[in-house]
C-alpha positions in Angstrom: -29.2 -42.1 8.5 -29.8 -38.8 10.1 -26.3 -38.8 11.5 -24.4 -39.3 8.5 -26.3 -36.4 6.9 -25.8 -34.3 9.9 -22.0 -35.4 9.4 -21.9 -34.7 5.7 -23.3 -31.2 6.2 -20.8 -30.3 8.9 -18.0 -31.4 6.5 -19.5 -29.3 3.8 -19.4 -26.3 5.8 -15.6 -26.4 7.0 -13.4 -24.5 4.5 -10.6 -26.8 3.0 -7.4 -26.9 4.4 -4.4 -25.6 2.6 -0.8 -27.0 3.0 1.7 -24.7 4.1 3.5 -25.6 0.6 0.4 -24.1 -1.3 -0.1 -21.3 1.0 4.0 -20.5 0.3 3.1 -20.5 -3.2 0.5 -18.2 -3.3 2.4 -15.5 -1.0 5.4 -15.9 -3.3 3.3 -15.4 -6.4 1.3 -12.4 -4.9 4.8 -10.5 -3.5 6.6 -11.3 -6.8 3.6 -9.6 -8.7 2.7 -12.7 -10.6 -0.6 -12.5 -9.5 -2.7 -9.9 -8.0 -4.1 -10.3 -4.4 -7.7 -10.4 -6.3 -6.4 -13.4 -8.3 -5.3 -15.5 -5.3 -8.3 -14.8 -3.3 -10.5 -15.8 -6.4 -8.3 -18.9 -7.1 -8.4 -20.2 -3.7 -11.5 -19.1 -2.4 -10.2 -16.9 0.5 -10.9 -13.6 1.9 -8.1 -11.0 2.2 -7.5 -11.2 5.9 -6.7 -14.9 5.1 -4.0 -14.0 2.4 -2.3 -11.6 5.2 -2.5 -14.5 7.8 -0.9 -16.9 5.1 2.0 -14.1 4.7 2.6 -14.4 8.4 2.5 -18.3 8.5 4.6 -18.5 5.7 7.1 -15.8 7.1 7.2 -18.2 10.4 7.4 -21.2 8.2 10.6 -19.5 6.4 12.2 -18.6 9.9 11.9 -22.0 11.0 9.3 -21.1 13.7 7.0 -24.3 13.3 7.7 -25.6 16.8 5.5 -24.1 19.6 7.5 -21.4 21.4 7.3 -20.5 25.1 7.8 -16.8 26.1 8.8 -15.6 29.5 6.8 -13.8 32.0 8.8 -10.4 31.4 8.2 -10.8 27.7 4.5 -11.4 28.1 4.2 -8.3 30.6 6.3 -6.0 28.3 4.1 -6.9 25.3 1.1 -6.4 27.2 2.3 -2.8 28.6 3.6 -1.5 25.2 0.1 -2.4 23.4 -1.9 -1.1 26.2 0.0 2.1 26.6 -0.3 2.6 22.9 3.5 2.1 22.0 2.9 -0.9 19.6 -0.3 -2.4 17.8 -0.9 -6.1 18.0 0.4 -6.8 14.7 3.7 -5.0 15.5 4.1 -6.7 18.9 3.5 -9.8 16.9 6.7 -9.0 14.7 8.7 -7.6 17.1 8.4 -10.5 19.6 8.0 -13.1 17.0 4.5 -14.0 18.1 2.4 -16.3 15.7 -1.1 -15.5 17.1 -3.4 -12.3 17.7 -5.2 -14.5 20.5 -2.0 -15.2 22.3 -1.2 -11.5 22.8 -5.0 -10.6 23.5 -4.7 -13.3 26.4 -1.5 -11.8 27.6 -3.5 -8.3 27.8 -6.1 -9.9 29.6 -3.9 -11.7 32.1 -1.6 -8.7 32.9 -4.0 -5.9 32.2 -2.8 -2.8 34.0 -5.6 -2.8 36.6 -4.5 -6.1 38.2 -1.5 -6.3 40.4 0.3 -8.8 38.1 1.4 -6.0 35.6 2.9 -4.2 38.5 5.3 -7.0 39.1 8.9 -6.2 37.8 10.0 -8.3 34.8 12.7 -10.6 35.5 16.4 -10.4 33.9 15.6 -11.6 30.7 13.5 -8.5 29.7 14.7 -6.8 26.4 16.6 -3.2 25.8 14.6 0.1 26.5 13.1 -1.3 29.7 14.1 1.8 31.6 12.4 4.0 29.1 9.3 1.8 29.3 9.2 1.7 32.9 9.4 5.7 33.3 6.8 6.0 30.8 4.7 3.4 32.4 5.3 5.3 36.0 4.3 8.6 34.2 0.9 7.1 32.7 0.2 5.2 36.2 0.9 8.2 38.4 -1.4 10.5 36.1 -4.0 7.8 36.7 -3.4 7.9 40.3 -3.7 11.7 40.3 -7.2 11.4 38.5 -8.7 8.9 40.9 -7.4 11.1 43.7 -9.2 14.1 42.4 -12.4 12.3 41.7 -12.3 10.8 45.5 -11.9 14.5 46.6 -14.9 15.7 44.6 -17.0 12.8 45.7 -16.2 13.3 49.4 -17.2 17.1 48.8 -20.3 16.1 47.2 -21.3 13.8 50.0 -20.4 16.2 52.8 -22.8 18.8 51.0 -25.5 16.2 50.7 -25.1 15.5 54.5 -25.4 19.4 55.1 -28.3 19.7 52.9 -30.1 16.8 54.6 -29.2 18.0 58.2 -30.4 21.3 57.3 -33.8 20.3 55.5 -34.6 17.7 58.1 -33.3 19.4 61.3 -31.5 16.4 62.1 -27.6 16.0 62.9 -26.7 13.3 60.7 -22.8 13.7 60.9 -21.5 11.2 63.9 -19.8 13.1 66.7 -16.4 11.6 67.9 -16.4 10.2 71.2 -20.3 9.3 71.4 -21.2 5.7 72.0 -23.7 4.0 69.8 
């Protein structure tokens, strides 16, 4: 008896699943101006973000993108780079590369994050136009990052050498290793 009640409560918590036809009708009403967004939200008991998602889903449905799409590694890397460097937002990348889900792009960004070697791999021949411009901007960004890291490393070395010198003077012990001595 308890299991059936638990099952019923779980089903009750779930939001109703709306068919693509219903979503299409709601989006068409909204876009044509027959109904306002607030009317649609109230009528279907949904949130504003859900309506935005429906708009994207309907656009893909109309384009005939109902089947699962596969993306080349080059496209994944390029999209991740463009978002990471601020050239595109996630939504802009979804439209540009015809990607249905934000989570797909977020996964690509995690997978091909600039700190990992995977993003440094050269994309294959099926990359899109503007690769050279993007590559140059990417190199500029990476070069400035490397310069910053080098500067920080130099400052760290100076700080450590200063600490060693101060400790040597204060304790009267020669801490620095002399070359050619055996340990």
